[in-house]
C-alpha positions as CSV (number, residue, x, y, z in Angstrom):
1,R,86.1,46.6,242.3
2,A,88.8,48.1,240.1
3,L,87.6,50.9,237.9
4,D,88.4,51.2,234.2
5,A,90.4,54.3,233.3
6,S,87.5,56.2,231.7
7,T,85.3,55.8,234.8
8,F,88.2,56.8,237.1
9,Y,88.9,60.0,235.1
10,A,85.2,60.9,234.9
11,R,84.6,60.5,238.7
12,R,87.7,62.5,239.5
13,L,86.7,65.3,237.2
14,A,83.2,65.4,238.7
15,S,84.7,66.1,242.2
16,V,85.9,69.6,241.2
17,R,84.0,71.8,238.7
18,R,86.0,75.0,238.8
19,F,89.6,76.0,238.3
20,R,91.4,79.2,237.7
21,G,94.0,79.9,235.0
22,V,97.3,81.6,234.4
23,G,97.2,85.3,235.0
24,G,93.9,85.3,236.7
25,G,91.1,83.5,235.0
26,H,91.7,82.4,231.4
27,L,90.9,78.8,232.5
28,D,87.7,79.2,234.5
29,E,84.8,76.8,234.0
30,G,82.7,79.3,232.0
31,S,85.3,79.9,229.3
32,R,86.6,76.4,228.9
33,G,83.8,73.9,228.6
34,S,81.2,71.4,229.7
35,M,83.1,68.1,229.3
36,G,84.2,67.8,232.9
37,G,85.6,71.3,232.7
38,Y,87.4,70.7,229.4
39,P,86.0,72.1,226.1
40,T,84.1,70.0,223.7
41,L,85.0,70.2,220.0
42,A,82.1,72.6,219.4
43,E,83.2,74.8,222.3
44,A,86.8,74.8,221.2
45,E,85.8,75.9,217.7
46,A,83.5,78.6,219.1
47,T,86.5,79.9,221.1
48,L,88.6,80.1,217.9
49,E,85.8,82.0,216.1
50,R,85.5,84.4,219.1
51,L,89.2,85.1,219.0
52,Q,89.1,85.8,215.3
53,R,86.1,88.1,215.8
54,E,87.7,90.0,218.7
55,H,91.1,90.3,217.1
56,P,90.5,90.3,213.3
57,R,93.8,92.0,212.3
58,V,96.1,89.4,214.0
59,V,94.0,86.2,214.0
60,R,92.8,84.1,211.0
61,I,91.2,80.7,211.0
62,V,92.3,78.5,208.1
63,T,90.8,75.1,207.1
64,F,93.7,73.0,205.9
65,G,92.0,69.6,205.4
66,A,89.3,67.2,206.6
67,S,89.3,64.2,208.9
68,V,88.2,60.6,208.0
69,E,84.6,61.5,209.0
70,R,84.9,64.7,207.0
71,R,85.1,67.1,209.9
72,P,87.1,70.2,208.9
73,L,90.7,70.5,210.3
74,H,91.2,74.1,211.5
75,A,94.4,76.0,212.2
76,L,94.6,79.4,213.9
77,C,97.2,81.7,212.5
78,L,98.6,84.6,214.6
79,T,100.7,87.4,213.1
80,A,100.7,91.1,212.8
81,D,98.9,91.2,209.5
82,A,96.9,88.0,209.3
83,A,94.9,88.9,206.2
84,A,98.2,89.1,204.2
85,D,100.5,86.6,206.0
86,C,97.9,83.8,206.6
87,A,96.2,84.0,203.2
88,P,95.9,80.7,201.3
89,P,98.3,80.2,198.4
90,A,97.1,81.3,195.0
91,S,96.1,78.6,192.5
92,G,99.2,76.9,191.2
93,G,100.9,76.5,194.5
94,G,103.4,78.6,196.4
95,A,103.8,79.4,200.1
96,W,101.1,81.0,202.1
97,G,102.0,84.5,203.1
98,R,104.4,84.8,200.2
99,T,103.6,88.5,199.8
100,G,103.3,89.1,203.5
101,A,103.5,92.2,205.6
102,Q,107.3,92.3,205.3
103,G,107.2,92.1,201.5
104,V,110.2,89.8,201.5
105,G,108.6,86.4,201.5
106,P,107.0,84.5,204.3
107,L,107.8,85.3,207.9
108,P,109.4,82.6,210.0
109,A,106.6,80.1,211.0
110,T,106.2,77.9,214.1
111,L,103.5,75.2,214.1
112,F,102.0,73.9,217.3
113,T,99.7,70.8,217.4
114,A,97.4,69.4,220.1
115,L,94.9,66.6,220.4
116,T,96.6,64.2,218.0
117,H,95.5,61.7,220.7
118,P,91.9,62.8,221.7
119,R,92.3,61.5,225.3
120,E,94.8,64.2,226.0
121,P,92.7,67.4,226.3
122,V,95.1,69.3,228.5
123,T,97.1,69.9,225.3
124,L,94.2,71.8,223.8
125,V,93.7,73.9,227.0
126,G,97.4,74.7,227.2
127,L,97.4,76.1,223.6
128,L,94.2,78.0,224.1
129,D,95.5,79.6,227.3
130,Y,98.8,80.6,225.5
131,V,96.9,82.1,222.6
132,E,94.5,84.0,224.8
133,Q,97.4,85.4,226.9
134,L,99.2,86.5,223.8
135,L,96.2,88.3,222.4
136,A,95.3,89.9,225.7
137,D,98.9,91.2,226.0
138,H,98.8,92.4,222.4
139,A,95.6,94.3,222.9
140,A,97.1,95.9,226.0
141,G,100.0,97.3,224.0
142,D,102.7,94.9,225.1
143,A,105.8,95.8,223.0
144,A,107.4,92.3,223.2
145,V,104.3,90.6,221.9
146,A,103.9,93.2,219.2
147,A,107.5,92.5,218.1
148,L,106.8,88.7,218.2
149,L,103.7,88.9,216.0
150,G,105.4,91.4,213.7
151,S,108.2,88.9,213.0
152,R,106.6,85.5,213.1
153,R,103.6,83.5,211.9
154,L,102.4,81.3,214.7
155,W,100.2,78.4,213.6
156,F,98.0,76.4,216.0
157,A,96.4,73.1,214.9
158,M,94.4,72.8,218.1
159,V,92.4,69.6,217.3
160,V,94.4,67.3,215.0
161,N,92.0,64.4,215.7
162,P,88.4,65.8,215.8
163,D,86.7,62.5,215.1
164,G,88.4,60.8,218.1
165,Y,87.7,63.8,220.3
166,E,84.0,63.8,219.3
167,H,83.8,60.1,220.0
168,N,85.1,60.7,223.5
169,R,82.5,63.3,224.1
170,R,79.7,61.0,222.9
171,M,80.9,58.1,225.1
172,R,81.9,60.2,228.1
173,P,80.1,63.6,228.0
174,A,81.4,64.4,231.5
175,G,85.0,63.8,230.4
176,G,87.4,60.9,230.7
177,G,87.1,59.2,227.3
178,T,90.1,57.2,226.4
179,K,90.0,56.7,222.6
180,R,93.5,57.4,221.2
181,K,93.0,56.8,217.5
182,N,91.1,58.5,214.7
183,G,87.7,57.6,213.2
184,R,88.9,55.0,210.6
185,P,86.3,52.2,210.8
186,N,87.3,48.6,211.3
187,R,84.6,46.0,212.0
188,A,87.2,43.5,213.2
189,C,87.5,45.4,216.4
190,H,84.9,44.7,219.1
191,S,84.9,48.2,220.5
192,L,84.5,51.5,218.7
193,S,87.3,52.9,220.9
194,D,89.6,50.2,219.5
195,Q,88.9,51.2,215.9
196,G,90.9,53.7,214.0
197,V,94.5,54.5,213.2
198,D,97.1,56.1,215.5
199,I,97.9,59.4,213.6
200,N,101.1,59.6,215.6
201,R,102.5,56.5,213.9
202,N,101.2,57.2,210.4
203,W,104.0,59.5,209.1
204,G,106.3,58.5,206.3
205,Y,109.7,58.3,208.0
206,R,110.8,54.8,209.0
207,F,107.1,53.9,208.8
208,G,106.5,50.4,210.0
209,R,110.3,49.8,210.6
210,D,109.4,47.2,213.1
211,D,106.4,46.0,215.1
212,A,107.8,47.3,218.5
213,G,107.6,51.0,217.6
214,S,104.2,50.7,216.0
215,S,101.7,47.9,215.6
216,P,100.4,46.1,212.4
217,S,97.3,45.0,214.4
218,A,94.3,47.1,213.4
219,C,92.8,47.0,217.0
220,A,96.0,47.9,218.8
221,E,96.4,51.4,220.3
222,D,99.4,52.2,218.2
223,Y,98.1,50.7,214.9
224,R,100.1,52.5,212.3
225,G,97.6,52.2,209.4
226,S,97.8,50.4,206.0
227,A,100.5,52.8,204.6
228,A,102.3,55.9,205.4
229,F,100.0,58.9,205.3
230,S,97.0,56.7,204.7
231,E,95.2,59.0,207.2
232,P,94.0,62.4,206.0
233,E,94.8,64.1,209.2
234,A,98.5,63.3,209.0
235,A,98.6,64.0,205.2
236,A,96.9,67.4,205.7
237,L,99.4,68.4,208.5
238,A,102.3,67.4,206.3
239,K,100.9,69.5,203.4
240,L,100.4,72.5,205.8
241,M,104.1,72.3,206.9
242,R,105.3,72.3,203.3
243,E,103.1,75.1,202.1
244,Q,103.9,77.2,205.1
245,Q,107.6,76.6,205.0
246,V,107.4,76.0,208.7
247,G,110.7,76.5,210.5
248,F,109.9,74.7,213.8
249,V,107.2,72.3,215.0
250,L,106.1,71.6,218.6
251,N,103.7,68.7,219.1
252,L,101.8,68.4,222.5
253,H,100.9,65.1,224.1
254,G,100.2,63.7,227.6
255,W,101.7,62.5,229.9
256,G,105.4,62.3,231.0
257,N,106.8,65.7,232.0
258,S,109.3,65.4,229.2
259,I,110.4,66.9,225.9
260,T,111.5,64.6,223.1
261,H,113.4,65.2,219.9
262,P,114.4,63.1,216.8
263,F,115.2,60.4,216.2
264,S,113.2,58.0,218.3
265,Y,112.7,55.0,216.0
266,S,115.8,53.1,217.1
267,A,118.1,53.3,220.1
268,L,120.5,50.8,218.5
269,D,120.8,52.9,215.3
270,T,121.5,55.9,217.4
271,I,124.3,54.1,219.3
272,R,125.7,52.9,216.0
273,K,125.5,56.4,214.6
274,K,123.2,55.3,211.7
275,T,120.5,58.0,212.2
276,P,120.9,61.1,210.0
277,L,121.2,63.4,213.0
278,S,124.5,65.3,212.9
279,R,126.5,66.2,216.0
280,E,125.7,69.9,215.4
281,Q,121.9,69.1,215.1
282,L,122.1,67.0,218.3
283,L,123.8,69.7,220.2
284,L,121.2,72.2,219.1
285,F,118.3,69.9,220.2
286,R,120.1,69.5,223.5
287,R,120.4,73.3,223.9
288,W,116.7,73.8,223.1
289,G,115.8,71.0,225.5
290,H,118.0,72.5,228.3
291,D,116.5,75.9,227.8
292,M,112.9,74.7,227.6
293,C,113.2,72.5,230.6
294,A,114.6,75.4,232.6
295,H,111.0,76.6,232.7
296,N,109.5,73.4,234.2
297,G,112.1,70.9,235.4
298,F,111.1,68.4,232.6
299,V,113.7,65.9,231.2
300,Y,114.6,65.9,227.5
301,G,116.0,63.5,225.0
302,R,114.8,60.9,222.5
303,A,111.6,59.0,223.3
304,W,113.6,55.9,224.4
305,E,115.5,58.2,226.8
306,T,112.5,60.0,228.2
307,V,109.3,58.0,228.1
308,G,111.1,54.7,227.8
309,Y,110.2,53.2,224.4
310,E,111.0,53.4,220.7
311,A,108.4,54.6,218.2
312,N,108.4,54.7,214.5
313,G,106.3,56.6,212.0
314,L,106.5,59.7,214.2
315,P,105.8,63.3,213.0
316,D,109.0,64.6,214.7
317,D,111.2,62.1,212.8
318,W,109.4,62.8,209.5
319,T,109.7,66.6,209.9
320,Q,113.4,66.4,210.7
321,G,114.3,63.5,208.4
322,V,112.3,64.6,205.3
323,L,111.8,68.3,205.5
324,G,115.0,69.0,207.5
325,V,112.9,71.1,209.9
326,P,113.4,70.5,213.6
327,A,110.4,69.2,215.6
328,M,109.9,68.3,219.2
329,T,107.2,66.8,221.4
330,V,106.2,67.9,224.9
331,E,104.6,65.3,227.2
332,L,102.4,67.2,229.6
333,G,101.6,66.1,233.1
334,S,102.7,63.4,235.5
335,A,101.7,59.8,235.9
336,R,99.4,60.9,238.7
337,D,97.7,63.4,236.3
338,G,97.2,60.8,233.6
339,F,95.3,61.7,230.4
340,W,92.6,63.8,232.1
341,P,94.4,65.8,234.8
342,P,92.2,67.0,237.7
343,L,91.1,70.5,237.1
344,S,93.2,71.9,240.0
345,R,96.3,70.7,238.1
346,V,95.5,72.4,234.8
347,P,96.8,75.9,235.8
348,I,100.0,74.4,237.0
349,I,100.5,72.4,233.8
350,S,99.6,75.4,231.7
351,R,102.3,77.4,233.5
352,Q,104.8,74.6,232.9
353,L,104.0,74.8,229.2
354,H,103.9,78.6,228.8
355,G,107.7,79.1,228.7
356,V,108.2,76.3,226.3
357,L,105.6,77.7,223.9
358,A,107.1,81.2,224.2
359,Y,110.6,79.8,223.4
360,S,109.3,77.7,220.5
361,S,107.5,80.7,219.0
362,R,110.9,82.4,218.4
363,V,113.1,79.5,217.3
364,S,111.7,79.4,213.8
365,G,113.4,82.8,213.1
366,S,116.6,84.2,214.7
367,Y,116.7,83.9,218.5
368,L,119.5,85.5,220.5
369,R,120.3,83.9,223.8
370,P,123.0,84.8,226.4
371,Q,125.6,82.2,226.8
372,L,127.6,84.3,229.2
373,L,126.9,87.6,231.0
374,H,129.3,88.6,233.7
375,V,129.4,91.9,235.5
376,Q,132.3,92.5,237.9
377,A,133.5,95.5,240.0
378,G,137.1,96.0,239.2
379,Q,140.1,97.8,240.8
380,A,139.6,101.4,241.8
381,L,141.7,104.0,240.0
382,K,144.1,106.1,242.1
383,N,146.0,109.3,241.4
384,G,147.7,109.0,238.0
385,G,144.8,106.9,236.7
386,T,142.0,108.1,234.5
387,M,140.4,110.2,237.2
388,K,142.2,112.0,240.0
389,N,139.7,111.2,242.7
390,G,139.7,107.5,241.8
391,G,136.6,105.4,241.2
392,T,135.3,101.9,240.5
393,V,135.7,100.1,237.2
394,L,132.7,98.0,236.2
395,S,133.6,95.3,233.6
396,V,130.8,93.7,231.6
397,Q,131.5,90.6,229.6
398,L,128.9,89.2,227.1
399,T,128.7,86.2,224.9
400,V,125.6,85.7,222.7
401,D,124.6,82.9,220.4
402,N,121.8,82.6,217.9
403,V,119.8,79.4,218.6
404,G,117.2,80.2,216.0
405,M,116.8,78.7,212.5
406,R,117.5,82.0,210.6
407,S,120.3,84.6,210.7
408,A,120.1,87.7,212.9
409,G,120.4,90.9,210.9
410,R,122.4,94.0,211.4
411,A,119.8,95.5,213.7
412,S,120.6,92.9,216.4
413,A,121.3,94.4,219.8
414,V,121.3,93.5,223.5
415,R,120.0,95.9,226.1
416,I,121.3,95.2,229.6
417,R,119.6,96.9,232.5
418,L,121.6,97.2,235.7
419,A,119.3,97.9,238.6
420,A,121.5,98.7,241.6
421,G,120.9,97.8,245.2
422,G,122.2,98.8,248.6
423,G,122.5,102.5,247.9
424,T,124.5,102.3,244.7
425,S,124.1,105.2,242.3
426,F,124.9,105.3,238.6
427,Q,124.7,109.0,238.3
428,N,128.3,109.6,237.4
429,V,129.3,107.0,234.9
430,R,131.2,107.0,231.6
431,A,132.8,104.4,229.3
432,L,136.5,104.0,229.5
433,P,138.5,104.7,226.3
434,A,139.3,101.8,224.0
435,E,143.0,101.9,225.1
436,R,141.9,101.0,228.7
437,Q,139.6,98.3,227.4
438,R,142.4,96.7,225.3
439,Q,144.7,96.7,228.3
440,A,142.0,95.2,230.6
441,G,140.7,92.6,228.1
442,G,144.0,91.5,226.7
443,R,142.7,91.9,223.1
444,P,141.2,94.6,221.0
445,P,137.4,94.8,221.1
446,V,135.4,92.8,218.6
447,A,132.6,94.1,216.4
448,C,130.2,94.6,219.3
449,K,129.5,98.3,219.7
450,W,128.8,99.2,223.3
451,S,127.1,102.4,224.4
452,V,125.7,103.8,227.7
453,G,122.0,104.2,227.3
454,E,119.4,105.9,229.5
455,R,119.4,105.9,233.3
456,D,116.7,106.9,235.7
457,G,116.7,110.3,237.4
458,A,118.0,108.9,240.7
459,G,120.8,106.9,239.1
460,A,119.4,103.7,240.5
461,A,119.3,101.9,237.1
462,L,121.6,102.1,234.1
463,T,121.0,100.7,230.6
464,L,123.9,99.4,228.4
465,V,123.4,98.6,224.7
466,A,125.6,96.2,222.8
467,R,125.1,96.3,219.0
468,L,126.1,92.9,217.6
469,P,127.4,91.9,214.2
470,P,125.1,89.8,211.9
471,L,124.9,86.3,213.3
472,T,124.2,83.2,211.2
473,S,121.9,80.5,212.5
474,R,123.7,78.8,215.4
475,G,126.4,81.5,215.2
476,K,128.1,83.0,218.3
477,V,129.8,86.2,219.2
478,A,132.0,86.9,222.2
479,C,132.2,90.6,222.9
480,A,135.4,92.0,224.4
481,P,134.9,93.3,227.9
482,F,133.2,96.7,228.1
483,E,134.4,98.9,231.0
484,L,132.6,101.7,232.8
485,L,134.2,104.1,235.3
486,I,131.9,105.0,238.1
487,A,133.3,108.1,239.8
488,A,134.2,108.1,243.5
489,G,131.1,108.7,245.5
490,G,128.9,107.5,242.6
491,A,128.8,103.9,243.7
492,N,128.9,101.9,246.9
493,T,130.2,98.6,245.8
494,K,130.5,97.2,249.2
495,S,126.9,97.6,250.2
496,S,125.6,96.6,246.8
497,K,127.8,93.5,246.4
498,G,125.5,90.6,245.4
499,E,122.5,92.9,245.2
500,A,122.6,94.2,241.6
501,V,119.7,93.0,239.4
502,L,120.4,92.3,235.7
503,E,117.7,92.3,233.1
504,M,118.3,91.7,229.4
505,E,116.2,92.5,226.3
506,F,117.2,91.2,222.8
507,C,116.4,92.8,219.4
508,D,117.2,90.0,217.0
509,G,116.9,92.1,213.8
510,D,114.2,89.9,212.2
């Protein structure tokens, strides 16, 4: 006899009760929950309270609204000075964090959401794992995480739909509940699971444009509601975005192994170029999708390009179309995983998500990314050249663009670490004069200011620093080649060919 989806998921979850997490144990059964290994609503809220208690300086829980059934909607705010930068606005309006730690207005903010559809609990676990990893690294003194929290406000709406999630717990306490909508009552529906409104179709951009991208039927899974923002969960999130002056939004759903971007309400309008997405915006979404999918092999595009259908009343479309703020959606897991992935798959899905979350955390501010880095050993200099005994010329070419939503300041720089292999030594290295660089590059150097930084005692690694000019959002700089002379005997280019290791670290001046 064929099983209904809830029974199938519940039985599958019951077959395995333990799983391990990214980095060695953030996702074990004891820390995640009793609902088939996933956390219940109460357990998720207890985790947030524990994180605030253990990291009071950088974590703050904020209540930003209430659900249909009057359950509080909580968001977790992470930043270097949570008491200042996550404080509610004073009476009379204004942005939260207006007088934040930087003293120059609110820091760039990214908003992450999960459990808009309560049958997709891996979205919650993925966010919890990312937050716990960030906080563990911060407590351990990780400089990169400290810099991130010092320059961003990261907001996490972990449970957008608490009513639906609690319904699933009541109906399927061992996991596997399949309710998709919120707690809006409707006696016309035969099943409690069929009642409610799909929060993901209730937003006010192209709301109810047609009945293919959302449904007017109150008992349909994608019922859009009686009017745009009729549901308090959607209205509260929209208010939070406005108050926080959010610069980027990432919504998590399941399943599909894909990343979608606006606008998804009409493929035909897109073909006819009737959507308000400019070519520049489309190319930026494509760049973000390309970079994010490099972490996991997902596909990216609009919903009708990725998951195969149009949808209207979406939060991504409203955020981009009304606020002018970019938003994207990640569909986690494969068709085999379904809505309640087996616990053995959760660490894998979490790893696939981690790089996307890290990337999205930075996009709301300035975010420098390499477009080109090329290091090449050049022609050795003979007698009559710069050095009598000859040597090897190492030419470094660098192009950087700012894929973030804010400009990068004057403190922007790139540190490039060359770790040599095959017996190469960087002990006797110096920069060639500007005249030689102009001859080699065919043009005078641009405003990038190169310098040779520290090297280790054995000369096995060398650090170069390129100080960049200020970069506007979506701006690009191509530095003229920077050339180093490695004295004869100071490098073995033949044995090290193809073995040099390149590492880059960006300071974006936020």
